[in-house]
C-alpha positions in Angstrom: 8.8 -23.7 6.8 6.3 -21.8 8.9 3.4 -20.1 7.1 0.0 -18.7 7.9 -2.6 -20.6 5.9 -6.2 -19.3 5.5 -8.4 -22.3 6.2 -11.6 -20.5 5.0 -12.8 -17.0 4.3 -14.1 -15.2 7.4 -12.7 -14.2 10.8 -9.1 -14.1 12.0 -9.5 -17.5 13.7 -9.1 -18.9 10.1 -5.5 -17.7 10.0 -3.7 -20.9 11.0 0.0 -21.4 11.7 1.2 -24.4 9.6 4.3 -26.2 8.5 4.5 -26.4 4.7 7.3 -27.2 2.2 9.6 -24.5 1.2 8.7 -23.1 -2.3 10.7 -23.9 -5.4 11.6 -21.2 -7.8 11.2 -20.8 -11.6 14.0 -19.5 -13.8 12.8 -15.9 -13.5 12.2 -16.0 -9.7 14.2 -15.6 -6.5 13.7 -17.3 -3.2 13.6 -14.8 -0.3 14.0 -15.5 3.3 11.5 -13.1 4.8 12.4 -10.7 7.6 9.3 -8.6 7.6 5.7 -8.7 6.1 3.4 -5.7 5.8 -0.3 -6.0 6.4 -2.7 -4.1 4.2 -6.4 -3.4 4.1 -6.6 -5.7 1.0 -5.3 -8.5 3.2 -8.1 -8.0 5.6 -10.8 -7.7 2.9 -9.6 -10.8 1.1 -9.5 -12.8 4.4 -13.1 -11.8 4.9 -14.2 -13.1 1.5 -14.1 -9.9 -0.7 -11.4 -8.0 -2.6 -9.2 -10.8 -4.2 -11.1 -13.7 -2.6 -12.8 -14.6 -5.8 -9.5 -14.9 -7.7 -7.8 -16.9 -4.9 -10.6 -19.1 -3.8 -9.3 -22.2 -5.6 -5.7 -21.9 -4.3 -4.6 -24.6 -1.8 -3.0 -23.8 0.5 -4.2 -20.2 0.4 -1.5 -17.9 1.8 -2.4 -14.3 2.0 0.0 -11.3 1.9 1.9 -9.4 -0.8 4.5 -7.2 1.0 7.9 -8.6 1.9 11.4 -7.5 2.8 14.2 -10.0 3.3 17.3 -11.6 1.9 17.7 -13.5 -1.4 19.0 -17.0 -0.8 18.6 -18.4 -4.3 18.2 -16.9 -7.8 16.8 -18.5 -10.9 18.8 -19.2 -14.0 17.5 -16.2 -15.8 17.8 -13.7 -13.0 20.6 -11.2 -13.6 19.8 -8.3 -11.2 19.8 -10.2 -7.9 22.1 -12.7 -6.2 22.1 -14.6 -3.0 22.8 -12.3 0.0 21.0 -9.3 -1.6 18.6 -7.5 0.7 15.3 -6.8 -1.2 11.8 -5.6 -0.8 8.6 -5.5 -2.9 5.0 -6.3 -3.5 4.8 -9.9 -4.8 2.4 -11.1 -7.5 -0.2 -8.4 -6.9 -3.1 -8.8 -7.8 -2.5 -12.6 -7.6 -1.3 -15.1 -5.1 1.5 -13.5 -3.2 2.0 -16.1 -0.5 3.8 -13.5 1.7 2.7 -14.9 5.1 5.6 -17.3 5.2 9.3 -17.7 6.2 10.3 -18.1 2.6 8.7 -16.6 -0.5 9.3 -17.4 -4.2 8.8 -14.2 -6.2 9.4 -12.9 -9.7 12.7 -10.9 -9.7 10.8 -8.2 -11.7 8.7 -7.4 -8.6 11.5 -6.5 -6.3 13.9 -3.6 -5.6 17.1 -3.6 -3.6 16.5 -2.5 0.0 18.4 0.6 0.9 20.9 0.1 3.7 19.5 3.0 5.7 16.0 1.6 6.3 15.0 -1.5 8.3 13.4 -4.6 6.9 10.2 -3.5 8.7 10.3 -0.1 7.0 11.0 -1.7 3.7 8.1 -4.1 3.9 5.9 -1.2 4.9 7.1 0.8 1.9 5.8 -1.7 -0.7 2.1 -1.9 -1.6 1.0 1.3 0.2 3.9 3.3 -1.2 3.5 1.8 -4.6 -0.2 2.7 -4.6 0.6 6.3 -3.7 3.4 6.5 -6.3 1.4 5.0 -9.1 -1.7 7.1 -8.3 0.2 10.4 -8.2 3.0 10.0 -10.7 1.6 7.4 -13.2 -2.1 8.0 -13.3 -2.6 11.7 -12.2 0.8 12.9 -13.2 0.9 15.5 -10.5 3.2 18.4 -11.2 4.9 21.2 -9.3 2.4 23.8 -8.1 -0.6 21.5 -8.2 -3.0 21.4 -5.2 -3.4 17.9 -3.9 -6.0 16.6 -1.4 -5.1 13.3 0.3 -7.9 11.7 2.3 -6.8 9.4 5.1 -3.5 11.2 5.2 -2.3 9.5 8.4 -3.0 5.9 7.1 -0.9 3.5 5.1 -1.3 4.9 1.6 -2.1 8.4 2.8 1.1 9.0 4.7 3.2 8.0 1.7 1.0 10.1 -0.6 1.5 13.2 1.4 5.3 12.8 1.2 5.3 11.8 -2.5 3.1 14.7 -3.5 5.4 17.1 -1.7 8.4 15.7 -3.4 6.6 16.2 -6.7 6.3 19.9 -5.8 2.6 20.0 -4.9 0.8 22.0 -2.3 -0.7 19.2 -0.1 -3.8 19.1 2.0 -4.4 16.1 4.2 -7.5 14.9 6.1 -7.3 12.9 9.3 -8.7 13.0 12.8 -7.5 15.9 15.1 -5.2 13.6 17.1 -3.1 12.9 14.0 -2.8 16.5 12.8 0.8 16.9 13.9 1.8 13.6 12.3 0.2 14.7 9.0 1.9 18.1 9.1 5.2 16.5 10.0 5.0 14.5 6.7 5.0 17.8 4.8 1.4 18.6 4.4 0.7 22.3 4.0 -2.8 22.1 5.4 -4.7 19.7 7.7 -8.4 19.2 7.9 -10.0 17.4 10.8 -12.7 15.3 9.1 -14.5 14.7 12.4 -15.2 18.4 13.1 -15.2 20.0 9.7 -16.8 19.3 6.4 -13.7 19.3 4.2 -15.5 20.5 1.1 -16.6 23.7 2.9 -13.1 24.7 4.2 -10.8 23.7 1.3 -10.2 25.9 -1.8 -10.4 24.2 -5.2 -7.8 21.5 -5.8 -6.3 19.9 -8.9 -6.1 16.3 -7.6 -7.8 14.2 -5.0 -6.6 10.8 -3.8 -9.6 9.1 -2.3 -8.6 6.3 0.1 -12.1 6.1 1.8 -14.8 5.9 -0.9 -18.5 6.4 -0.3 -19.7 10.0 -0.1 -16.1 11.2 -0.1 -16.2 10.9 -3.9 -19.3 13.2 -4.2 -18.0 15.7 -1.6 -14.5 15.8 -3.2 -16.0 16.5 -6.6 -17.4 19.8 -5.2 -13.9 21.2 -4.7 -12.2 19.7 -7.8 -11.1 22.4 -10.2 -11.3 22.6 -13.9 -9.5 19.6 -15.6 -9.0 18.2 -12.1 -8.6 14.5 -11.4 -9.9 12.3 -8.6 -8.4 8.8 -8.2 -10.3 6.4 -6.0 -8.4 3.3 -4.7 -11.1 1.8 -2.5 -12.3 -1.5 -4.2 -16.0 -1.9 -4.0 -16.7 1.7 -3.3 -15.4 3.5 -6.3 -17.1 2.0 -9.3 -19.1 5.2 -10.1 -16.3 7.6 -9.8 -15.8 7.9 -13.6 -19.5 8.6 -14.3 -19.8 11.0 -11.4 -16.7 12.9 -12.4 -17.8 13.1 -16.1 -21.0 14.8 -15.1 -18.9 17.5 -13.4 -16.6 17.9 -16.4 -13.5 16.5 -14.5 -11.5 13.3 -14.6 -12.4 10.3 -12.4 -10.2 7.2 -12.3 -10.0 4.0 -10.4 -6.8 2.1 -10.0 -5.4 -1.2 -8.7 -1.8 -1.1 -7.8 0.5 -3.4 -9.9 3.7 -5.2 -8.9 6.6 -3.3 -10.5 10.3 -3.7 -9.9 10.9 -0.5 -11.9 8.7 1.5 -9.5 10.3 -0.2 -6.5 13.6 1.3 -7.8 12.1 4.8 -7.7 10.9 4.2 -4.2 14.2 2.7 -3.1 16.0 5.8 -4.3 13.7 8.1 -2.4 14.0 6.0 0.8 17.8 6.0 0.4 17.9 9.8 0.0 15.6 10.3 3.0 12.9 11.9 0.8 10.4 9.1 1.8 10.0 7.5 5.2 7.7 4.6 6.3 6.0 5.0 9.7 5.6 1.6 11.3 3.3 2.0 14.3 3.0 -1.6 15.4 5.0 -4.8 14.9 3.8 -8.3 15.6 5.4 -11.8 15.5 4.0 -14.2 12.9 2.1 -16.1 15.6 0.1 -13.0 16.4 -0.9 -12.2 12.8 -4.6 -12.3 13.9 -3.9 -9.3 16.1 -2.2 -7.5 13.3 -5.3 -8.1 11.1 -7.5 -6.8 13.8 -5.4 -3.6 14.2 -5.6 -2.9 10.4 -9.3 -3.8 10.4 -9.9 -1.1 13.1 -9.3 1.6 10.4 -7.3 3.7 12.9 -3.8 2.6 12.2 -1.2 5.4 12.1 1.0 4.5 9.2 1.7 0.8 8.8 1.5 -2.6 10.6 4.3 -5.1 10.2 4.7 -8.8 11.0 8.0 -10.5 11.5 8.4 -14.3 10.9 
């Protein structure tokens, strides 16, 4: 089968198209013929030698990627909830070796959900890691409730555009930050307010909020703490830039959390239900063939992607 192998950590020139054996599955796994792969910032960071690179450095061949959507072609002996022919999607083995950049992927059945018929494979792949991150941050960690005021940084990006929608579905009043050119997109997602981070200091124009989802890190943590209300919570998801969020929040008398998204078939079922009902939509701004995965990485690395980038084997 075709796969993209990372020959060494560094630039996109190290993403090499190769022919490798089709994976075999364990009793609790399924084999998926992949129709779409989603590219995430963690893919880019790991390729460059940070993020999960330390954990994966001894894997040979090293195949990046975690988000897939496709069709089950084989199910292990212990798998009861999927059968050949099922259309599925999910985030595979995160934070481990997902091996998603391939025509076929062996994945634990417990990491997948059934793909709703009303969304494409591209939208399903896009609605895995990023949507799971937003869901787990808002519903599992912060436990956002109806009436809460929620600030989402990077609201037009991968995690951000899902977070705006999920927070609204949870009944929150949502404020999203992005550049001015993406204002209408953010408002179309359901945001009640938009702040142009390029022309306004968000901390000076936003009233106190109950929850902040930080997708950017750096000084956004300190600035966000200025507008976090009593008993408020900030969750920072940016690896390498959020280590001090707990201590900084504690000095302000609020809650500071970091989180790393985890593969979860149960959470995929929640997302699948919302996608099926039209309560959640994935915005795929660009699609590339597998042979152009370097271009897909460069687009995500630019930091200016509207929604998600998808690759099709």
